[in-house]
C-alpha positions in Angstrom: 24.9 8.8 -16.9 22.0 9.6 -19.2 18.6 7.9 -19.6 15.2 8.6 -21.1 13.5 8.0 -17.8 14.8 7.9 -14.3 12.7 6.3 -11.6 13.9 7.1 -8.1 12.8 4.5 -5.6 12.8 0.7 -6.3 10.1 -0.2 -3.8 7.0 -2.0 -4.9 5.6 0.9 -6.9 8.7 2.1 -8.6 9.8 -1.4 -9.5 6.4 -2.2 -10.9 6.5 1.0 -13.1 9.9 0.0 -14.5 8.6 -3.4 -15.5 5.4 -1.9 -17.0 7.5 0.3 -19.3 10.4 -2.1 -20.1 9.1 -2.9 -23.6 8.6 0.7 -24.7 12.1 1.2 -26.1 12.9 3.8 -23.5 16.2 3.7 -21.7 15.0 3.3 -18.1 17.2 3.7 -15.0 15.8 2.6 -11.7 17.7 4.2 -8.8 17.6 3.2 -5.1 19.6 3.8 -2.0 19.4 0.0 -1.1 21.3 -3.0 -2.5 18.6 -4.2 -4.9 19.6 -7.8 -4.2 17.1 -10.6 -4.0 17.1 -12.3 -0.6 16.7 -16.2 -0.8 13.3 -16.9 0.7 13.2 -19.1 3.8 9.7 -20.3 4.6 10.8 -21.1 8.1 11.9 -17.5 8.8 9.6 -15.3 10.9 7.1 -13.2 9.0 8.1 -9.6 8.0 6.1 -7.2 10.2 5.1 -5.0 7.2 2.4 -6.6 5.0 -0.1 -5.4 2.4 -3.6 -6.4 1.6 -3.4 -6.8 -2.1 -6.6 -6.3 -4.0 -7.6 -8.3 -7.0 -6.8 -5.3 -9.2 -3.2 -5.3 -7.8 -3.0 -9.0 -8.3 -3.9 -8.6 -12.0 -1.2 -5.9 -12.4 1.4 -8.2 -10.9 0.2 -11.1 -13.0 0.6 -9.1 -16.3 4.0 -8.0 -15.2 5.0 -11.6 -14.7 5.6 -11.1 -11.0 2.7 -12.9 -9.4 4.2 -16.5 -9.8 7.2 -15.2 -7.8 4.9 -14.0 -5.1 2.9 -17.2 -4.7 6.1 -19.3 -4.9 7.2 -17.5 -1.6 4.3 -16.9 0.7 0.8 -15.4 0.4 -2.4 -15.7 2.3 -5.8 -15.4 0.5 -8.8 -14.3 2.5 -12.4 -14.6 1.5 -14.2 -13.0 4.4 -13.9 -9.8 6.3 -15.5 -9.1 9.8 -15.7 -5.5 11.0 -17.3 -4.4 14.3 -17.5 -1.5 16.7 -15.9 -2.4 20.0 -17.9 0.4 21.7 -21.3 -0.8 20.5 -23.2 -3.4 18.7 -22.5 -2.4 15.1 -21.1 -5.2 12.8 -20.6 -5.8 9.1 -19.5 -8.9 7.2 -18.1 -9.0 3.7 -17.7 -12.1 1.6 -16.1 -12.8 -1.7 -18.9 -15.3 -2.4 -21.4 -12.4 -2.6 -19.9 -11.4 -6.0 -19.0 -15.0 -7.0 -15.3 -14.4 -6.4 -12.9 -16.8 -4.7 -11.1 -14.2 -2.6 -11.3 -10.7 -1.3 -7.6 -10.3 -1.7 -4.2 -11.6 -0.4 -2.2 -10.6 2.6 1.4 -10.6 1.5 4.6 -9.5 3.2 6.0 -6.4 1.5 9.4 -8.1 1.3 7.9 -11.0 -0.7 6.4 -8.7 -3.3 9.6 -6.6 -3.4 11.8 -9.7 -4.0 9.4 -11.1 -6.7 9.7 -7.7 -8.5 13.4 -7.5 -8.2 13.7 -11.1 -9.5 11.9 -10.0 -12.7 13.9 -6.7 -12.9 17.3 -8.5 -12.9 16.1 -10.4 -16.0 14.7 -7.2 -17.7 16.0 -4.5 -19.9 15.8 -2.0 -17.1 19.0 -0.4 -15.8 19.5 -0.8 -12.0 21.6 1.5 -9.9 21.9 0.3 -6.3 23.2 2.0 -3.2 22.7 5.4 -4.9 21.5 8.1 -2.6 20.2 11.3 -4.0 21.9 14.5 -2.7 20.8 17.3 -5.1 18.3 17.8 -7.9 17.8 20.6 -10.3 16.5 21.4 -13.8 19.2 21.4 -16.4 18.3 22.4 -20.0 15.3 20.2 -21.1 15.7 17.7 -18.3 16.7 16.9 -14.8 20.2 16.6 -13.3 20.5 14.4 -10.2 23.7 14.4 -8.1 24.3 11.4 -5.9 26.1 11.4 -2.5 29.1 9.6 -4.1 29.5 12.4 -6.7 27.9 10.6 -9.7 25.6 12.6 -11.9 22.5 11.3 -13.7 20.4 13.1 -16.4 17.0 12.4 -17.9 14.2 14.4 -19.5 11.6 12.6 -17.5 11.9 11.9 -13.7 9.5 9.8 -11.6 9.5 10.0 -7.8 8.6 6.6 -6.3 10.7 7.1 -3.2 7.9 6.9 -0.6 6.1 9.1 1.9 9.3 11.0 2.8 10.3 11.5 -0.8 13.6 13.2 -1.3 12.7 13.9 -5.0 9.5 15.7 -3.9 11.4 17.7 -1.2 14.3 18.7 -3.5 12.0 19.6 -6.3 10.0 21.8 -4.0 6.7 20.1 -4.6 4.0 21.4 -2.3 2.0 19.1 -0.1 -1.0 19.1 2.2 -0.3 17.1 5.3 -1.4 16.5 8.9 -0.6 14.2 11.8 -3.2 11.7 12.8 -1.9 11.9 16.4 -1.8 8.1 16.3 0.9 5.5 15.9 0.5 2.0 14.4 2.0 -1.0 16.1 2.7 -3.8 13.6 3.8 -7.3 14.3 2.9 -11.0 13.7 1.2 -13.0 16.3 0.1 -16.6 16.9 -3.5 -17.1 18.2 -5.1 -20.0 20.0 -7.8 -20.2 17.3 -7.4 -20.4 13.5 -7.9 -17.2 11.5 -10.4 -18.9 9.1 -9.0 -17.1 6.1 -10.7 -14.0 7.4 -9.6 -10.4 7.9 -10.8 -9.1 11.2 -11.1 -5.4 12.2 -12.3 -4.0 15.5 -12.8 -0.3 16.1 -11.6 0.6 19.6 -11.9 3.8 21.6 -8.2 4.4 20.8 -8.2 3.4 17.1 -8.7 0.5 14.7 -7.2 -2.9 15.4 -6.8 -5.4 12.5 -5.9 -9.1 12.5 -4.9 -10.2 9.0 -4.5 -13.9 8.2 -1.0 -15.2 7.4 0.0 -18.3 5.5 2.0 -20.7 7.7 1.3 -23.8 5.8 -1.2 -26.1 7.7 -0.9 -23.8 10.8 -3.7 -21.2 10.3 -3.1 -19.5 13.7 -0.8 -16.7 12.5 -2.0 -13.2 11.9 -0.4 -9.8 11.1 -1.7 -7.1 13.4 -2.0 -3.4 12.8 -3.0 -1.6 16.1 -3.6 2.1 15.9 -3.5 4.1 19.1 -2.5 7.4 20.6 1.3 7.9 21.0 1.3 7.6 24.8 -0.6 4.3 24.7 1.6 3.1 21.8 4.7 3.8 23.8 3.3 2.0 26.8 2.4 -1.1 24.7 5.8 -1.1 23.0 7.5 -1.2 26.4 5.5 -4.1 27.7 7.1 -7.6 28.0 5.9 -10.0 25.3 3.5 -11.9 27.6 1.9 -8.7 28.9 1.7 -7.3 25.4 0.0 -10.5 24.2 -2.5 -10.2 27.0 -3.3 -6.6 26.3 -3.7 -7.4 22.6 -6.0 -10.3 23.2 -8.2 -8.2 25.5 -8.4 -5.3 22.9 -9.4 -7.9 20.3 -12.1 -9.3 22.6 -10.4 -12.7 22.3 -12.1 -13.3 18.9 -9.4 -15.8 18.0 -8.8 -17.0 21.5 -5.7 -16.0 23.5 -2.7 -14.4 21.7 0.0 -16.9 22.4 3.1 -15.3 20.9 4.1 -12.0 19.3 7.2 -11.4 17.0 9.3 -8.3 17.0 7.1 -5.1 17.2 7.4 -2.0 15.1 5.8 1.4 15.9 5.0 3.7 13.0 3.8 7.3 13.4 0.7 7.9 11.1 0.7 11.0 9.0 -1.4 11.8 5.9 0.2 13.6 3.0 -1.1 14.6 -0.4 0.8 16.4 -3.1 -1.0 19.5 -4.5 0.1 18.4 -8.0 1.2 14.9 -9.2 3.1 16.4 -12.2 5.4 19.3 -12.8 7.8 20.1 -15.7 9.1 16.6 -16.6 8.4 15.3 -13.1 5.8 12.8 -11.9 4.9 11.6 -8.4 3.5 8.2 -7.8 2.6 6.0 -4.9 3.3 7.3 -1.4 5.4 10.1 -2.9 2.1 11.5 -4.1 -0.3 10.4 -1.4 0.0 8.5 1.9 -3.1 7.5 3.8 -4.2 5.9 7.1 -3.6 2.1 7.0 -7.2 1.6 8.0 -8.1 -0.6 5.0 -4.6 -1.5 3.7 -5.3 0.5 0.5 -1.9 2.4 0.2 0.0 0.0 -2.1 -3.2 -0.7 -4.1 -3.5 3.0 -4.9 0.2 2.9 -5.9 -0.2 0.0 -8.3 -3.2 1.8 -9.9 -0.9 4.8 -10.3 1.6 2.6 -12.1 -1.0 1.1 -14.4 -2.5 4.5 -15.4 0.9 6.2 -15.8 2.2 3.4 -18.0 -0.9 3.5 -20.1 -0.7 7.3 -20.5 3.0 7.1 -21.6 2.5 4.2 -23.9 -0.4 5.8 -25.7 1.4 9.1 -26.0 4.4 7.3 -27.4 2.2 5.5 -30.0 0.8 8.9 -31.1 4.3 10.4 -31.4 3.8 12.9 -28.5 6.5 14.2 -26.3 6.3 12.2 -23.1 7.5 15.2 -20.9 4.8 17.4 -22.3 2.7 18.6 -19.3 -0.5 18.0 -21.4 0.5 14.3 -21.6 1.5 13.9 -17.9 -1.6 15.7 -16.7 -3.7 12.9 -18.2 -2.3 10.7 -15.4 -3.0 13.3 -12.8 -6.6 13.8 -14.0 -7.3 10.1 -13.7 -5.6 9.3 -10.5 -6.1 12.4 -8.2 -9.9 12.2 -7.9 -9.8 8.5 -7.1 -7.0 8.9 -4.5 -8.6 11.9 -2.9 -11.9 10.0 -2.6 -10.2 7.1 -0.9 -8.3 9.4 1.4 -11.5 11.2 2.3 -13.3 7.9 3.0 -10.5 6.7 5.2 -10.4 10.0 7.0 -14.2 9.9 7.5 -14.2 6.4 8.9 -11.3 7.2 11.2 -13.1 10.4 12.6 -16.5 8.7 12.9 -15.1 5.8 14.9 -13.1 8.2 17.2 -16.3 10.2 17.9 -17.5 10.1 21.5 -20.9 11.8 21.5 -23.7 9.2 22.1 -25.7 10.2 19.0 -22.7 9.6 16.7 -22.0 6.2 18.4 -25.6 5.2 17.9 -25.6 6.4 14.3 -22.4 4.5 13.3 -23.7 1.3 15.0 -27.1 1.6 13.4 -25.4 2.4 10.1 -23.1 -0.7 10.2 -26.0 -3.0 11.0 -28.2 -1.4 8.3 -25.5 -1.9 5.6 -24.9 -5.4 6.8 -28.5 -6.2 6.0 -28.3 -4.8 2.5 -26.7 -7.5 0.2 -26.8 -5.3 -2.9 -24.9 -2.4 -1.2 -22.3 -4.8 0.3 -21.8 -6.5 -3.1 -21.3 -3.1 -4.7 -18.6 -2.3 -2.1 -16.9 -5.6 -2.6 -16.9 -5.2 -6.4 -15.3 -1.8 -6.1 -12.7 -3.1 -3.6 -11.9 -6.1 -5.9 -11.4 -3.8 -8.9 -14.3 -5.3 -10.8 -15.8 -1.9 -11.5 -14.9 1.7 -12.1 -12.3 3.4 -14.3 -9.6 0.8 -14.4 -6.5 0.9 -16.6 -5.7 -1.9 -18.9 -3.1 -3.6 -16.6 -5.7 -3.9 -13.8 -8.9 -4.8 -15.8 -10.5 -8.2 -15.3 
């Protein structure tokens, strides 16, 4: 089976890229090991444990791909405030969308909701979909790539995009080098119901073990549901995962300083080891890495999928402009334009998240004093906070066309 472009991985990032390129005239094949079926949405069903904090820039990308109406028709929770504090001190900072005359700071959305909204559009698109297709081997063949699937089928294309996540099979089989290290932390994720309403606010407390986030979820008139991401050392994560529900809720409420009252209920818990990876190159001969296949970061600020959607917007822009100029899309000079725009931004975000994580894990008293004084100082600087909010919202910086206001 031949195509002009094969995208391996139909997650949020790979699916968005396929939609962004559907009108280019390229024959696109989107390949995934899953069924690629849209699950009927049941608003009464429990929340999915994995969620994303979609930025305004990501929202604009999804709007321009015609996907956002499918997201809002299911379930999404806008938040306009963010409260961050140091649990081991007095440092505190508050961010507000109103500071930059915006309605929201972003939306907390279940990953499955975004995925199904994307798949819904893909099934009505020109993109070829190949479900239940697991990659077994990969090699260069002539001027392109030859992919062999577990069921024996072979696929060929001159241009291959790896969008198959942090444990990318394409990246591994192609021999792409990475830098990676273990955070020595696990993240517990689940949905909880609290005694007090979440107030459309994202809450984050830095504990001695790691950051703990409570993110607001939309349950209709019931504003008591939150998605939690609790980062802690592996031994503590194992202990917490083994607790009965009532004991887990008690430990969680205590770690969160009861900011939203008692934690009354917790859904099924997942425990995810945290590891940071970054590919040394995003492009090789006819091969491009995007999203978590290129970079995976600490979930400290929920920026992972936002970086991925910006990868999509930049790569689509680079390919469309090259096509308009009659350039060969597989030319490394063309593909390197994507790498030059995205790698510095992604590295800067990864460095910032790493710096935050290390600073708040630091025990020496001078560092504790410094971080608390720093948080309180920034909280008293409206201009500095507004600059941060504008950057997070995607209202400034080098933005691709799909993500611009």
